[in-house]
N, C-alpha and C positions, 0 to 999 in steps of 0.2 A: 674091421673098421665099422661095418654096418651094425654088428652086435654091440659095439661100444656105444654107438650113437643111440641105439635102441634102449640100452641100459641107462644111459644118461637121461633120455627123454622120460623113461618110466620113473626114474628117481625123482625127476623134477615134478612130475604129476603127483606122485605120492607126497612129496614135500608140500605142494600147493594144496592138495586136498586135506592133508594132515593138519595144516595150520590155518586154513580158511574156515571160518565158522558159518555153518549153514543156518539161516534163519527159518524158523517155523512160524506159522500163523494160525490163529483161530478167530473166526468171525462170529460175533454174537448179535442177534437182533434184540432190540429193546424199544421202549416207548419213551421218547424225549418229550419235553413240554415247550411249546412256543411261548416266548415271553410276550406279554401284551404291549401294545403300542402306548397305552395310557394306563399304567398300573394304578389300581385303587390304593387308598391309604392302607398301611399295614394293619391298622386297627379293625378293618372291615374283613369279616370272614363269612358273611352270609349275604343273601340277596332275596328280594321279594319282587314279584311281578304283578302289576295291576293293569288290567285291560278294560277300556271303555269302548263299547260298540253301540251302533245305532239300530241293531237288529233285536226284535222282541219275539219273532215267530218261533214256535216250538214244534218239536216232532209230533206231539200229541195233537196240536191244532191242525197240522197238515194231514194227519191220518183221519182226524174227525171230519175235515172238509172233504177229503177223498171219499170217505164212507157215505157222507151225506149226498154227494153227487151220484154215487152208485145207487143209492136207494131211490133217488129221483128217476134215474134211467130205468131201474127195475120196475118202478110203479108205472112208468110211461110206456113200457114195452108192448102192452096190448094195443095201444094206439099206434105205435110204430109198425106193429104187425098188420094192423088193419089198413093203415095208409099204404104199406108196401103192396098188399093184395089189390087195393083199389087202383094203384098206379099201374100194376101189371095188367089188370083187366082192361084199363083204358088203352094201353099200348096194344094189347091183343085185338081189341075192337077196331083199332085204326090200322091194323097191319095190312089188310086187303087193299085199303085205299093207298097206302104207301107203295105197295107192289104195283098197282095200276099206274100211279104217278111215275114210277121208275120205268115201266114199260113204254108209257107215252113219251117220256123224255128220250128214251132210246130210239123209238120209231122216228121222232122228229130229227134227231142227230143223224140217223142213217139216211134219211131222205136227203138232208142237206149234203151229206158226204157223197152220195151217188150222183148228185148234180155237178160235182167238181170234175175237172179234167182228169185223165188217167195219171198224168205226171203229179198233179196235186194230191191225188189219193195215195199214190206210191210214197210221196214225200211224208205225208201225215202218218202213214203206216210205219215207215222206217223210224219216225220219231215217237212211235208208241201212242199216237193220238187218234187212232181209229176208234170210233164209238164202240163201247162195250155195254152190255146189259148188266147192270149191278143191282141185284135184288137184295133188299135189306134182310138181315137175319131175323128169323121169327123170334119174338120175345120169349124168354125163358124165365120162369119164376124162381128166384133164389130167396128163400126165407131168411130174414135177418136173424143173426145169432142172439140168443138171450144174453143180457149183460152178465159179465163175470167180474168179480172184484179182484183187483190187483193192488198190491202194496205200492204206494207212491214212491217214485224215485226221489229220495231226499236230497240227492246231489243237485236237483233242479230247483231247490228252494233255499232261501237265505236263512238257514238255521245255524246259529252259533251259540256256544256256551262260553261266556267270557272267562270262566275259570279253566275250562279245557284249553282255551287259547293261551292263557297264562302259564298253565302247566307245561305247554309245549316249548316254552322258552327256558333254556338251560345254560347257565354260566359255568363253564368248565373251571374247575379248581375251587369252587365255592359250594357251600351247602345252602339249602333254602332255610329262611328264617328271617329274623329281624336284622337288617343291615342296610345295604344300598338298595334303593327302590328304583325299579324300571317301570315308569308310568307310560302306557301306550294308549293313545286316543285315535281311534279309527273313524273316519267320516264315510258317508255314503259315496258310492261310485258315481261319477258324473260322465255321461256319454255325449259325444259330439260327432255328428256325421258331416263329412266334408268330401265332396267329389265321389260319393258312393262308398267311401271308406269310413270306418268307425275309429274314433280316438277316445281315450279315457283319461281321467285323473281320479285319484282317490286319496286326498291329503291325509296323511297319517303322521302324528307327531310322537316322538320318543323323548321323554324327559328323564334324565338320570339324577336322582337325588340322594344326598347323604344328609339325613335329617332334613333341615329346611334349606340346605345349600344345594344349588343346582350345579352338578358336576359337568353335565353335557346335555346338549339338545340336538336333535337330528330329525329332519323331515324326510318322508318317503312318498313317492308317487304324487308329488305336488304339481308337477307340470304335466300337460297333456302328452300322451304317448300313443303311438299306433297300436290298435288292438286287432283289427281284422279288415280285410278288403271287402267285407259285406256291409250293407247298410244296417244301422242299429235296429230298424223295424223288421228285420228278417232273421235275427239271431236270438238265442236264449240269453237275455241280459243277466238274469239271475245266476245262471251257471258261470258266466264270465266273471261276475262280481264275486261269487264264492271262491272261485279259483284264485282270483287276485288277492283276496284277503289272506288266503293261505300262503301265497307268494310273499306278501308283505311281511307276514310273521316270520317266514324263513329268512328274508332279507335282514330283519331286525335281529334275529338270533345270530346270524353270521357277523353282523356289525358289532354287537356287544362283545362277542367272543374275540373278535379281532382287536377291539379297543381295550377290553378289560380282562379277558379270560386267559387261563393257562391251558391251552388246548394241546392234548397229547397227539403225537404223530409218530409213526413207525420209522425207525432208522436202524443203523447197524454200526458197529465199530470193530476194527481188526486189531487184535493184540498179538504182538510178536514175542518170540522167546527163542533162545538158542537150543539146538539139538542137545539133548542131555543124556547121551548114551552112557557116559562114564560117571554120571551123577555129580558132575562138576558144577552144574548150574541149577541145583535144587532151589536155591533162593529165588531165582528168576522164574523158574517154572511154577513154583508155589504162588508167586505174585501174579502170574498169568491166571492161574486157577481161581484165585480170589477175585481178580478183576472180572473174569467171565461170570462168576457166580453173582457178583454184585450187580452187574448190568442185567442179568436175567431176572432180578427182582423188580425191575422197572416195567410193570404191566400198564396197560391202558388206564386202569382204574386205580393205580397205586395212590395211596394217600400222601399228603405232604410230609407226614411223619416218616413214612417209608423212604421217600425220596431224600429227605434230610439225612437219614441213617446211611443210605447208599452213598451219598456224597462224602460222609465222614469216612466210610470204608475205603472209597477210592482215594481220598486224600492220604490215608495211611499207606496205601499201596504206592502212591507217588513217592512217599518218603523212602520206601524200600528201593525203588528204582534210582532215586537221586543218590542214595547211600552207595549203591552198587556202581554208580558212575565214578565215584572217588577211587575205585579200584582199577580203573582202566589204565592200561599201558598202551598209549597210542603208537609207540615206536616199535614195540616188539610184536611181530606177527605170531610168534609162537606162544605168547602169553595166553593164559586161559581167559583173562579179561582183556581182550584186544579191541581194536577199533571196530571190528564187525559187531561185537557185542554192544559197543557204544551206540552204533547206528540203531540197533533194535530198541535200546532203551530210549534214545532221543525221540524216535518216531512214536513210541508208546506215549511218552510224556506229551508230545504235541497233540496227538489224537485225543488223549484224555482231557487235556486243558481245553481243547475246543468243545468237547462234549459237555464240560462243566460250564462253558461260557464265561470263564474267568479270564478276561482280557489281560489284566496285569500279570497274572501267573503265566499265561500263554506267551506273552511278550518276553518275560524273563527266561522261559525255556528256549524261545527262539533266539534270543541274544546269546545264550550260553552255547547253543549249537553253532551259531554263526562264528563264534570265537574259535570253535574246533573244526571249522570247515576244511581247512588245509590238512589237518591231521586225519580227519575222517576219510578224505579222498573218495568222495561220493562217485558212484558210477553214473552213467547217463540217465538211466531210469530212476535212480535215487535222487538225482538233481531235480528231475521233473516232479517227483513225489514231494520233495522238500518245498519246491516253489508253490505247488498247489496248497500245501498246508500253510505256508507263509501267507498266501493271499487270504485264506480263510480266517487266519488270526487277525489280520488287519481289518477284516470286516466285522469282527465281534463288537 
């Protein structure tokens, strides 16, 4: 009886394994592109940046000023040396008098101390207040160092090149040239001290132009903001201002890319395919290979032409999957193209439609899969996966 049950269980396991289709997966990383919130007109394919700044100081001027100050110090060094020796001689001449004053002061303090009661003396001694003879240190001559020239720290000076600032602005998805214009006007930084703290404002205006038409306007650092808990007369204002100009330019760069840029970002997609041990699923495995190859072409710096070609390739692969769906026999578990294969294809279609950001196409795939939900008989994990993809489609 036991042998019979064992044979029956074994046969059932073989039957289940033999006619259930194991799904295989391959994940590929690629660079997708974020859609801008305020897309520019399709006729625009280039951009130009113009920056106006209130700063005229140059590196050459700072170095020349630093060298001039060094030459003055060098020329005056003999006087500094002479004055230091005279100051030393004066201190040395008065040293004996300083010693005598210290000794006289000590003698008086000791006299007063001895006149106190024993308890008072003990109390002062415990408090470390017993008189002590403190003899001043004898003056020692330290010769001043001869001036040495050091390159000035350019970070401490308001040195800017408007063209360098303009070159730092990059609009993802577009080339530099004649097209949309980003005009940036930066004002001087204004400091305000309040309660020992320093606040600042540096009104900066960004104007986006297409020809003479204003597309967008945006102000930065217009309102006063907290800068530091120190008073403005105790800090290096130029350094704070220089750092803030760079911060404003970074803020502008982020803003224009959020509004108008096609910014690449790293992501991944998982493509499923059935185990193809008997070469019964060559079409699906080849479709997987083509899909993986297509997504691998999407690099961070891929051109719009490359992305358009990849999209065409992926659309062709979708047609292969849709064609294979027509071969599915949802009722026969023993069929080569059974419901397990259908699940693989449906999930591939949903993932790909989401990656293409094609809402209509994705909703069409979703609707088709919903019609087959009963026949597909999704497992608990598959239902969770389906729901997550469904939510992503609704958000497209």
